[in-house]
Residue, then its C-alpha position, 0 to 999 in steps of 0.5 A: x147086640x151084646x157086643x154093641x151094648x158092651x161098647x156103649x157101656x164102655x163109652x159111658x164109662x170113658x166119657x163124662x155124661x153131658x149134662x153140665x157145663x163142668x163135664x163138657x170136654x171143651x170146658x174141662x180142657x180149658x179149666x186145665x189150661x188155666x193153670x198153665x196159662x190163664x190168659x189167651x192173648x199174652x206175653x210170657x217169660x219162659x226159662x228152660x233149665x237142664x237138671x242133673x238129678x244124680x248130683x242135684x244141680x242145674x246145668x245149662x239154661x236158656x231164656x225165651x219171650x213167648x207171645x201167644x194169641x187167642x187162636x193158638x198162634x205163637x212167636x218164640x224169641x230166644x233171649x240168650x246171647x248165643x241165640x240172639x236174633x232167632x225166633x220161631x213162628x207157630x201157626x195152624x199151617x206151619x212152624x218157621x224159624x228165623x235166624x240172623x244169617x238167613x234171608x228167609x225163615x226156615x220151615x221146621x217141626x215143633x218136635x225140634x229140640x230146644x234144650x234137653x228134653x224140651x222142644x219148640x212145641x213145648x215152649x210155643x204151645x203152652x196151652x192145649x185146648x187150641x190144638x187138642x180135643x178131649x177124647x176120653x177120661x178115666x178115674x185113677x188113684x195116684x201113686x208115690x213119686x219120691x224123686x219129685x221132692x228132690x227136684x223140688x228142693x233143687x228148683x225151690x218149688x213144690x210138686x204135689x204128693x200123688x200117693x192115694x190122690x184121686x185123679x182123672x186121666x184125660x186123653x187128648x188127641x191132636x186136631x191141628x196139623x202142627x200140634x206137637x204130639x198126636x196124643x197126650x195123656x194128662x193126669x189132673x186132680x179130680x177136685x180142681x183139675x190142676x195138671x200133675x202129669x202128662x205123657x207125650x206120644x209120637x205118631x208111632x204110638x211110642x211115649x216120647x217123655x213124661x212131664x211132672x207139674x208143680x203145685x199151682x201158685x198164686x198170681x195176679x191172674x189166679x193159680x198157675x203151674x209155673x214149672x214142669x219137669x220133662x223126663x224121657x225113658x232114655x236120659x237116666x239121671x237127667x231132666x229139663x225143667x220149663x218154668x213160666x217166670x212171668x205172664x201179662x196180657x198183651x194183644x197183637x194184630x193177627x197179621x203179627x203172627x204171619x211169616x211177614x209179620x212175626x219178625x217185627x214183634x218186639x221183645 
């Protein structure tokens, strides 16, 4: 009985009480996602930049056009000259890559890398709430991350000062077979739920990389986090920044997000 009581108390600490809409797990995750992409049916411009953190300069860059619908399906179109004609379809069932030299799309995994520490899943699944469920929350206090100021100067953007800041840590668990990661830990501001950090894990339980989110900026759709810096534990002095350069409402029929239909979406 004592052990049972301890378990109940632990769950009560981890999961916010269900009494208001603001504490509902689905609502919390949707509020976090609004900072990443405030629209459900959307056409977004995304750029990946490799960074040399030691020298403070940008390296290789790639641009993409991303189409997403309210069901969590997406199409990623490569815009760089060297990648022209390539596009990726991501659905609940599978991830498909179409290249100009192949007659049929090739099945791939969302973990396949695009550039540096960024992969297809990072670009094609900008939102979390369609692929993940909130499994638990904890309250924490932020710590100083000095190198983010240097990164901000390189990019011409700002990252939040986290030292002493009240944060909430969210544990996200995948609910779709094609989710890029089985688990993500996300730290958000306690007051407004804007994301500040995310740790991405592999099926083995090993952390693959960490993402650091910039301060939300004003847009036509409201506040939006435009940049996230990806760092892994192996690539010292190197990082990859994913920047959402544009986002506008655009709706396609569901059949456009199919193996037959995704090659017809126009960029």
